[in-house]
N, C-alpha and C positions, 0 to 999 in steps of 0.2 A: 736491581730489579726495576723493571719498568712500572711506572705508576699508571694506573687506569683511572681516568676521569670519566666516571660513568654518566655524569650529567652531560658532558660534552659529547660523548658517544651517541647519546639519545637526542642531542640537540635541544635540551630543555634547561631552564634555570634551576638553581639549587632549591628553590622553594616551590617547585612544581608539585601539584597535587596528583593523586593517583589516576584521575581521569586523564590528565594531560600526559602523564607517563605512558599510560596504556595506548593512547591515541598515537603518540610519537613512535612507540615501539612497533605497533601494527603497521603504521605507514612505512617505516624503514624496513621492517621484516619482509613486507611484500616486495619491496624493491630489491633486496639482496637475497631472497630465499633462493637456494640452489636449484629449485624446481623451475624457476622462471628467469633467473638472471644469468647472463653470459659473461659478466664481468670477471676478470681473472681473480680478483680478490673477494668475490662474493661470499664464499664459504667463511673466510676469516672475518669479514665484516659482520656476517650473520651471527657467528659465534660470539663476537664482542657485544653485539646488540642484545643477544639472549642473556649473556652473563650480566650485563648492566641492568637489564630489566629484572632479572632474578633477584638482584640485591635491592634495588630501589623500591620494588613493589612490596617488600617485606619490611614492616615497621622496625623490627628489631635489628635486622641486618643493615637497614638504611641508617639507623641511629649510630651503629658501630662505624659504618663507613664515614659518616659525616664527622665523627670524632677524629678519625684517622686521616681525613682528607687534608688537614692543615699540615701534615707531614709530607704530602706529595708534592711533586713539582717536576720541572723539565729535567732536573738532574737525577731523577730516580726516586725510589721510595725506600725508607728505612723506618720500620715501625718503632715505637718507643720501646725502651728497654724492658719495661714492665708489662708489655703487651703480651697476652697469651691467647692464641687463636683457639677457637672452639671447633667442635666436630660439626660439620654441616650435614644435615640430614635432608634429603630431597623430600619435598612436600607435595609432589604431584603437579608442580607448576610447569611452565612451558619448557624450561631448560633441562636437558638430559646429558650430562657428562661433558668432557672437553674443557674443563675449567682452566683458566690461566694460572701461572705461577703466582701472580699477585693475588688472585682470588684465594688460592689455597693457603697462602701465607697469612692472609687476613682472617679467613673464615674456617681454615682447616681443610684437610683433604676430603673431597666428596667421594661418593661411591664410584664404582667402575662404570665407565662409559661404554659405548659400542666399540667394536673392534677397530674402528677408525678413530676412536676418541671423540666422535661427535655424530649425533644421529640427525640426519637432515629432516627426519619426519617429526621432530619435537614441536615444530610450529605448524599447527594445523588450524586453519581458519576456514570456517564455513563460508560459502559463497553468499554474496549479497542477495537480498530479495529484490525482485523487480515488480514495480507497481505500474499497471496500465489501465486505461479506461477502455471498456468494452461497450461500444455502441450497439444497441439491440433494438429490434422492433418489438412493439407491444405484444404481438401475436407470438413472437419467439419466446418471450419470458413466460407467457401464460401457458403455452402448451409444452414448452421444453423443446429446444432444437439444437442441432449440432452445427457449429460454425468453425471455419478454418481461419486461423489468425497467423500473422507473421510479425515478428518483432526482433529487436536487436539485443544480443547478449555480449557482455565484455569477455574477451578471450586473450590469452597470451600467445603471440606468434613464436616461431622457432628461435628467434633472437631474444625472446623474453620481453618484447615490447607489448604494451597493452593495445589491443585492437578490438574490433567488434565483428560479429558474425550474425547472419540472418538465421532465424529459427522459425519453423512452421509447425503448427500444432492443430489438431482438431479438438475443439472444445465443446463439451456437452453443457448447454445452459439448462440447469435443473428447472423442471416445471414448477411454477409458483415463485420464481425469482422476482424480486421487486426492485424498485429504484434504489440505488445506493448499496445493494447487496454486494458482498465480496466473494468471489470464487477463488479458491486456493488450489493451485496445481503444484503439488509437492515435487521438489527436485527439478523444476523447470526454470529456475532462476540462474544467476551467475555461478560459474564453476567455483569449487573450493580450491584451497591451496594445501599442499602437503598431504594429499589423500583425504582431506575433509570433504564432507558432502556438499553438494551445491545448494544454493538458496532456493526459495520457492517463488512462484509467479502468482501474483495476486491481480485479479481482474475486477475492477470496480464497474458495476453495471450502470450504464446510463441509458435510459429508455429514450429512444428518438421521439420527437414530437409527432403525434398522430393526427391525421386529418379530421377525425371524428371525436376522439376521446381526449379528456384532460385527466391526467393522473394526480391523485392526491393521496399519497401513502398506498394503502390497499384499495382505496375507493377510486372509482371512475365516474366521470360525468360526461354527459352527451347532451347537446342542445337539439331540441325538436322544434323546427320551424313549423308554425301553424298560421293559417289565415285568420283574420278577425272573426269571420263567420264560423270557422271550425271551433275556435275558442268559445264562441257564444253558444253554439248549438251542441257542441260535444260530438265525439266520434271515436272509433277505434283506429289506431295507427300501428303499423309494423315498425318496431324499433330494432336496430341492429345491436347485437351483443357479441362478445367474443365466442360464444357457443352457438351462434346462429340467431336469426330474427325471431322476435316474440311479439305477441299482440298486446298493446297497451290501450286501455279504455280511458279516454280523457273526458271527464264529465262536462256537462254544459256549464256556461258561465265561469270557465277557468281563466284565471288571470295570468297576464304576462309574468314570467319568472317563477311560476309555480313548479315545485319539484316533486317528482315521483320517485319513490325508492324501490328498487328491485334488489331484494336481498340475495347475497351470495353470487352476484354477477360481476364482482370486481376481481381484483388480483389476489394472489396468495395461493397457499396449498389448498387442495380440495376440502380439507376439514377445517380450514380457517381462512375463508375468503372475505374480502371486503364487499361493498355494495356498488351498484351502478345507479347513479342519480340521473333521471331524465328531466331536463329543464326546459319548460315551454318558452318559446320566443315568438310572440305575435308579430307577424311580418306583413307589412302593407305591400300590395302590388306596386311596381315601379310606375305604372301608368294604368289608366282606366278608360274604358270605352264610354261612348255617350250614354249607352243604356246603363252601364254600371254607375256612372255619375248620377243618373236619374234615380237609381235605386238608393244610392247613398243619400240623395236629397230627401227622398221619401222617408227614409229612416231618421234623418235629422229632424224632420218636421214632426214625426210621430213620437219620438223619444223625449222624455224630460230628464234624461241622465245628464248630469253636470260633473265632469271629472275634476273641476276646480272648486267644488263647493266648500272644501275645507281650507281654501286659501284665506289668509288674514281673517 
């Protein structure tokens, strides 16, 4: 009887842990699965892989196998005289039928397999998820917009080789989406193997830099440039918001950097929105006329304000 070195079949060391075993099995099973491989010995290799993993993933069967492994070798396999095989009961694992003579000698005859002695569908692996960054404008995430995206998904060609294909989808960005939110599109990821479902597509929302607003979580801030005399005298300004312009009253003697809070004018869902902060920035004119310089001179002579009075 031919000896089966299950560790060699999976390409792992004899002390490999379960995580290593599983990774090795899945990698090779993808390669030799009859659904995707055109190699002449694919089915036989796939059956060997499945049998090896069925034994090594189970602690009890692995311990039995490791005990008997010392009797195996290139010349064949003869179990020790006192060895008594047990009845193997399937436990819902990946393997279904088609066990080798070696397996049945060691672990006992399994239940009946498919009419071919092997079911190609026993290895079913869900497709991988795909993660992408979705760049969106601030107005898109605030109101909710539909975007068309294109991306690449892995596919197997008619020869079983891994390739990529382009996929195009219309994506609805939910109103109230914020920076870093993740949109899940079920079943739009990589295709599964052996009839398993495809993975999902996850879109990580990244809000593009806006010319007016700065995003801070659910809050927004906007800079309002004002002239020195506007800050000194006070006045009403029209301030843009994502819902349209509103009037903001800036009181007299307002300081540079003063913040005004507009509640509920930020990001988020209608029942839980952040705020919009309007920050004053006192801005000097780049140049002044002779008359303006004269007025500044009059103000300088009339005022006793010293902005450096607290120095030293």
